[in-house]
C-alpha positions in Angstrom: 0.0 0.0 0.0 1.4 3.4 -1.0 0.9 6.2 1.4 -1.6 8.8 0.3 1.1 11.6 0.5 3.5 9.6 -1.7 1.1 9.2 -4.6 1.2 11.3 -7.8 4.6 13.0 -7.0 6.7 14.7 -9.6 9.8 12.6 -10.4 13.0 14.6 -10.4 15.4 11.6 -10.6 15.4 7.8 -10.0 17.4 5.6 -7.8 17.2 2.1 -6.2 16.7 1.6 -2.5 18.7 -0.9 -0.5 16.5 -3.3 1.3 19.2 -4.1 3.8 18.4 -0.8 5.6 15.2 0.7 6.9 11.8 -1.0 6.7 8.9 -0.4 4.4 6.4 1.7 6.3 3.6 -0.8 6.1 5.9 -3.8 7.0 7.1 -2.6 10.4 7.1 -5.1 13.2 5.2 -4.5 16.4 8.4 -3.6 18.1 9.2 -1.1 15.4 5.7 0.4 15.7 6.3 0.9 19.4 9.0 3.4 18.4 7.5 4.8 15.1 3.8 4.4 15.6 0.8 6.2 17.2 -2.5 5.5 18.8 -5.8 7.3 18.3 -7.0 6.9 21.9 -10.6 7.5 22.9 -9.8 9.2 26.1 -12.3 8.7 28.9 -13.6 11.2 31.4 -11.6 11.5 34.6 -7.8 11.2 34.0 -5.7 14.0 32.7 -4.0 13.7 29.3 -0.7 13.3 31.1 -2.0 10.5 33.3 -3.4 8.7 30.3 -0.1 8.8 28.4 1.7 7.5 31.6 -0.7 4.6 31.6 0.0 3.8 28.0 3.8 3.8 28.6 3.3 1.4 31.4 0.9 -0.8 29.5 3.2 -1.0 26.4 6.4 -1.1 28.5 8.0 1.7 26.6 10.1 4.7 27.8 8.7 7.4 25.7 5.2 8.6 24.5 3.5 11.9 24.1 0.1 13.3 23.2 -1.1 16.0 20.8 -3.7 18.6 22.1 -4.3 18.4 25.8 -7.8 17.4 26.9 -9.0 18.4 30.4 -9.8 15.6 32.9 -13.5 15.7 32.4 -13.3 15.9 28.6 -13.5 12.7 26.5 -12.6 12.0 22.9 -9.8 11.8 20.4 -6.3 12.0 21.9 -3.5 11.1 19.4 -0.6 9.5 21.3 2.8 9.1 19.6 5.1 6.3 20.6 8.9 6.7 20.9 10.4 8.8 18.1 7.0 9.3 16.6 6.2 11.9 19.3 8.3 14.4 17.2 5.7 14.3 14.4 2.6 15.1 16.4 3.2 18.8 16.0 1.7 18.4 12.5 -1.8 17.8 14.0 -1.8 21.3 15.4 -2.0 22.6 11.8 -5.4 21.1 11.3 -8.8 21.9 12.8 -10.4 20.4 15.9 -14.1 19.5 16.3 -16.0 19.3 19.5 -19.5 18.3 20.6 -20.5 20.4 23.6 -23.5 20.0 25.9 -24.5 23.0 28.0 -27.2 24.8 29.8 -28.3 28.3 29.0 -29.4 30.4 32.0 -32.2 31.9 29.9 -34.3 30.7 27.0 -33.6 32.9 24.0 -35.6 32.8 20.7 -34.0 30.8 17.9 -33.4 34.0 16.0 -31.5 35.6 18.9 -29.5 32.4 19.6 -28.4 32.1 15.9 -27.4 35.8 15.8 -25.2 35.3 18.9 -23.6 32.2 17.6 -22.8 34.0 14.4 -20.8 36.5 16.4 -18.6 33.7 17.6 -17.9 32.4 14.1 -14.7 33.6 12.4 -11.8 35.1 14.3 -12.4 35.6 18.0 -10.4 36.9 21.0 -9.7 34.5 23.9 -7.8 34.6 27.1 -6.8 31.1 28.4 -8.5 30.2 31.7 -6.5 30.4 35.0 -6.0 26.6 35.1 -4.2 26.3 31.8 -0.7 25.3 30.7 -0.1 28.4 28.6 0.4 32.1 29.5 -2.8 34.0 30.1 -2.5 36.4 27.2 -5.3 37.4 24.9 -5.0 35.7 21.6 -6.9 35.3 18.3 -8.4 31.9 17.3 -10.6 31.0 14.4 -13.9 29.3 14.8 -15.0 27.8 11.5 -18.5 26.4 12.3 -20.9 26.4 15.2 -24.1 24.3 14.7 -26.9 23.6 17.1 -27.5 19.8 16.8 -30.3 19.6 19.4 -32.0 21.8 21.9 -34.4 20.9 24.7 -35.6 24.1 26.4 -32.4 25.5 28.0 -30.2 22.4 27.3 -28.3 22.7 24.1 -26.0 20.4 22.2 -23.6 22.2 19.8 -20.9 21.1 17.3 -17.9 23.4 17.1 -15.2 23.2 14.4 -12.3 25.5 15.3 -8.6 26.1 15.2 -6.3 24.2 17.6 -5.9 26.0 20.9 -9.5 27.2 21.1 -11.1 26.9 24.6 -14.6 25.6 24.1 -15.6 26.2 27.7 -14.7 29.8 27.3 -16.8 30.1 24.1 -19.8 28.7 26.1 -19.2 31.2 28.9 -18.9 34.1 26.5 -22.1 33.1 24.6 -23.9 33.2 27.9 -22.5 36.7 28.7 -23.8 38.0 25.4 -27.2 36.4 25.9 -27.4 38.0 29.3 -27.9 35.6 32.3 -25.0 33.3 31.3 -24.4 29.7 30.2 -22.6 26.7 31.6 -20.9 23.9 29.7 -21.9 20.4 31.2 -20.0 17.9 29.0 -17.5 18.1 26.2 -16.2 15.6 23.7 -13.5 16.0 21.0 -14.7 14.3 17.8 -12.0 15.4 15.3 -8.3 16.2 15.3 -7.1 17.4 11.9 -7.9 14.5 9.4 -8.9 12.0 12.1 -12.5 11.7 13.4 -14.6 9.2 15.2 -14.8 7.0 12.1 -11.0 6.5 12.3 -9.3 3.8 14.2 -10.3 4.9 17.8 -9.0 2.8 20.6 -10.2 2.4 24.2 -7.8 1.8 27.0 -9.0 -1.7 27.8 -8.7 -2.7 24.2 -5.0 -1.7 24.3 -4.4 -3.7 27.4 -6.1 -6.8 25.9 -4.2 -6.4 22.6 -0.8 -6.1 24.3 -1.5 -9.1 26.6 -2.5 -11.2 23.5 0.8 -10.4 21.8 3.0 -10.9 24.8 1.3 -14.0 26.2 0.1 -15.8 23.0 2.3 -14.3 20.3 -0.7 -13.1 18.5 -0.1 -9.5 17.2 -3.2 -9.2 15.0 -5.2 -7.0 17.4 -2.2 -4.9 18.4 -1.4 -4.2 14.8 -4.9 -2.8 14.2 -4.3 -0.4 17.1 -0.7 0.7 16.4 -0.6 2.8 13.2 2.5 4.0 11.4 3.3 7.6 12.3 3.3 8.5 8.6 -0.5 8.4 8.6 -0.3 11.6 10.7 1.5 13.4 7.9 -1.0 12.6 5.1 -2.1 16.2 4.6 1.4 17.6 4.2 3.2 17.9 0.9 6.0 15.4 0.5 9.6 14.9 -0.7 11.3 11.5 -1.4 15.1 11.3 -1.1 17.9 8.9 -1.9 19.1 6.4 0.6 22.5 8.1 0.5 21.0 11.4 1.8 19.1 9.9 4.7 21.7 9.6 7.4 23.1 13.1 6.7 19.6 14.5 7.4 19.4 12.4 10.6 22.6 14.2 11.8 21.1 17.6 11.0 22.3 18.4 7.4 20.0 20.5 5.2 18.5 18.8 2.1 20.3 19.7 -1.1 18.8 19.2 -4.6 21.0 16.3 -5.6 19.5 14.2 -2.8 15.9 14.7 -4.0 14.1 12.1 -6.1 10.4 13.1 -6.0 8.4 16.1 -4.7 4.7 17.0 -4.4 3.3 19.2 -7.2 2.9 22.9 -6.3 5.5 23.2 -3.5 6.1 26.9 -2.8 8.6 28.6 -0.5 7.6 28.3 3.1 5.6 25.1 2.8 5.9 22.7 5.6 6.7 19.2 4.2 7.4 15.7 5.2 10.7 14.1 3.9 10.6 10.4 3.2 12.8 7.5 2.3 12.0 5.5 -0.9 10.4 2.9 1.5 7.9 5.5 2.8 9.6 6.1 6.1 9.4 9.7 7.4 12.9 11.1 8.0 12.1 14.6 9.0 9.8 17.6 8.8 11.2 20.6 6.8 10.4 24.0 5.4 10.8 24.6 1.6 13.2 27.4 0.8 12.8 26.9 -3.0 9.6 26.5 -5.1 8.9 23.4 -7.2 10.1 25.1 -10.4 13.3 26.2 -8.8 14.1 22.7 -7.5 13.5 21.3 -11.0 15.6 23.9 -12.8 18.6 23.7 -10.5 21.1 20.9 -10.0 22.7 22.1 -6.8 21.9 24.2 -3.7 19.7 23.6 -0.6 16.0 23.2 -1.2 14.6 22.4 2.3 15.6 23.5 5.8 15.0 20.9 8.5 12.6 21.8 11.3 12.4 18.5 13.1 14.3 15.2 12.7 12.2 12.1 13.3 14.3 9.1 12.2 17.0 8.0 14.5 20.6 8.4 13.2 22.4 5.3 11.8 19.2 3.8 10.5 20.7 4.1 7.1 24.5 3.8 6.3 26.6 6.9 6.5 27.4 8.2 3.0 28.8 11.6 3.9 32.0 13.0 5.1 32.9 15.6 7.8 35.6 18.1 7.1 38.9 17.2 8.8 39.9 19.4 11.8 43.1 21.3 11.0 45.1 22.0 14.1 47.3 25.2 13.9 
């Protein structure tokens, strides 16, 4: 299976990959997925996001894991959890929208016309100050709310769907809506139903399913259930433009070198300066995240020079053989 982001790329040059190094993205072992995989967890009400990740580390017996987009203890829903080196790629999910379903109580019963008018005021760019109990500085900032829909209303109880930019505080939106209406409003329950390209129809996993799958693998050698839960981290990057590089360029990038044009084999159509891209091996493994410093046409027209500046290295060094040299140190 070819990753979505590696389909229909523009071919710059051709080369052969050495199967002695690396692993095709879709053929990773469970052990490899524990270092280059992620889980779409259906977080329950009660624990903090940090506690949830700590439990996952203990369940899977791994030293490193991290989540994208903190959910408050009493908020349920999608919590992407990266495993091992894959934690470095979760930043990409902050580029996409988040969707929430929020249940609340209005302290008054407005007409439908008035309610819709107020909700319209909270669509578009809004100003928010993070609540006192937050992990960021309490400075007023601008966030975009793309859609607010009333799904169901029973007198003063109201269920809404909110599609917004990452970092938007839904409880604060509910509070502010109540302030505009007059007597106020209180959010009762909140669930996150979408993170970037992932929604509730994606491969959502409950904590007890993870425990069962890991036990089945360890005790019976059956990894079928665990493989359905652990997904390659490359799936997170499916909405980014892509660059495929030669085997000989991989390890240099893993040691912090910038990507020069001779190392490039394929690129997405329409790359422009400033685009955030994923850099991949010929086997579909993500090597790094980078920013384009040349456009597609400039990359095609030139034979030398740097084309992309690395922003985050994901692949561990020495996964591929070293094919680069360091300048000798000259002692005076």
